[in-house]
C-alpha positions in Angstrom: 12.2 -35.1 24.5 10.8 -38.1 26.5 7.5 -37.9 28.4 9.2 -37.9 31.8 11.2 -34.8 30.9 8.0 -33.1 29.7 6.3 -34.0 33.0 9.3 -32.7 35.0 9.4 -29.4 33.1 5.6 -28.9 33.5 5.9 -29.5 37.2 9.0 -27.2 37.5 6.9 -24.5 35.9 4.2 -25.1 38.4 1.4 -25.7 35.8 -1.4 -28.2 35.6 -1.9 -30.2 32.4 -4.7 -27.8 31.5 -2.6 -24.7 32.1 0.4 -26.0 30.1 -2.0 -27.0 27.3 -3.2 -23.4 27.2 0.3 -22.1 27.4 1.5 -24.3 24.5 -1.7 -23.6 22.5 -2.7 -27.2 22.3 -5.4 -29.4 23.8 -5.5 -31.0 27.2 -5.9 -34.4 25.5 -2.6 -33.7 23.6 -0.7 -32.9 26.7 -2.0 -36.1 28.4 -0.9 -38.0 25.3 2.6 -36.5 25.6 2.8 -37.4 29.3 1.6 -40.9 28.7 4.0 -41.5 25.9 1.3 -42.1 23.4 2.3 -39.2 21.2 5.7 -38.0 20.2 6.5 -34.5 21.5 7.1 -32.2 18.5 10.2 -30.2 18.3 8.4 -26.9 18.5 6.6 -27.9 21.7 10.0 -29.1 23.2 11.7 -25.8 22.3 8.9 -23.7 23.7 8.7 -25.7 27.0 12.5 -25.5 27.3 12.4 -21.8 26.7 9.8 -21.2 29.4 11.6 -23.4 31.9 14.9 -21.6 31.2 13.3 -18.2 31.6 11.9 -19.2 35.0 15.2 -20.8 36.1 17.3 -17.8 35.2 14.9 -15.0 36.2 16.8 -12.4 38.2 20.2 -13.9 37.5 22.9 -12.1 35.6 23.0 -13.4 32.0 26.1 -15.2 30.8 26.9 -15.1 27.1 28.0 -18.2 25.2 30.7 -16.4 23.3 32.4 -15.4 26.5 32.0 -18.8 28.1 33.2 -20.7 25.0 35.8 -18.1 24.1 34.7 -17.9 20.5 37.1 -16.4 18.1 35.8 -13.1 16.7 35.5 -14.4 13.1 33.1 -17.2 14.3 31.3 -15.0 16.7 30.6 -12.3 14.1 28.8 -14.9 11.9 26.7 -16.4 14.7 23.0 -15.5 15.1 23.3 -15.6 18.9 25.9 -12.8 18.7 23.9 -10.8 16.2 20.8 -11.0 18.4 22.8 -10.4 21.6 21.2 -13.5 22.9 24.1 -15.6 24.0 22.2 -16.9 27.0 19.6 -18.4 24.6 22.2 -19.7 22.1 20.7 -23.2 22.6 17.3 -21.9 21.4 18.5 -20.1 18.3 18.9 -22.2 15.1 21.9 -21.6 13.0 24.3 -20.9 15.9 27.9 -21.9 15.2 28.4 -24.4 18.0 31.6 -26.5 18.1 32.7 -24.7 14.9 29.7 -25.5 12.7 26.0 -25.0 12.3 23.7 -28.0 12.6 21.2 -29.2 10.1 18.2 -29.2 12.4 16.9 -28.8 15.9 17.3 -32.5 16.8 21.0 -32.4 16.0 21.6 -29.1 17.7 19.9 -29.9 20.9 21.9 -33.2 21.3 25.0 -31.1 21.3 23.5 -28.4 23.5 22.4 -30.8 26.2 26.1 -31.7 26.7 27.1 -28.0 26.9 27.8 -26.2 30.2 26.1 -23.1 28.8 22.8 -25.0 28.2 23.1 -26.8 31.6 23.5 -23.5 33.4 20.3 -22.2 31.7 18.1 -25.1 32.6 17.2 -26.3 36.1 18.4 -29.8 37.0 15.7 -32.5 36.8 13.7 -32.5 40.0 14.4 -28.9 41.0 
């Protein structure tokens, strides 16, 4: 996650730097460092900010499930953690999902694929919303 995306998500959520620091259980100085690009944004902070942004964006909307959108074969679906947790609208958040026929080694690899996926894109507001 780049600093500009962090800033956009914070603003989409309607939080000040101080409020997002409290929400993410970090310091105001750390949030300022993320936004200035002085500090790399850790994956756990990226995931949490994306989850909160998605929750706000999809609030009140009918959930769509990835296995329906992607038309996953039952054999793949039955092995997928998103299916087991009945959380197909948060498939992008859950590690170990079987996206594009395989699991991915880490969050960095997974989120690169998810960002291109229509399911993920429907769960996240467009930049600047």
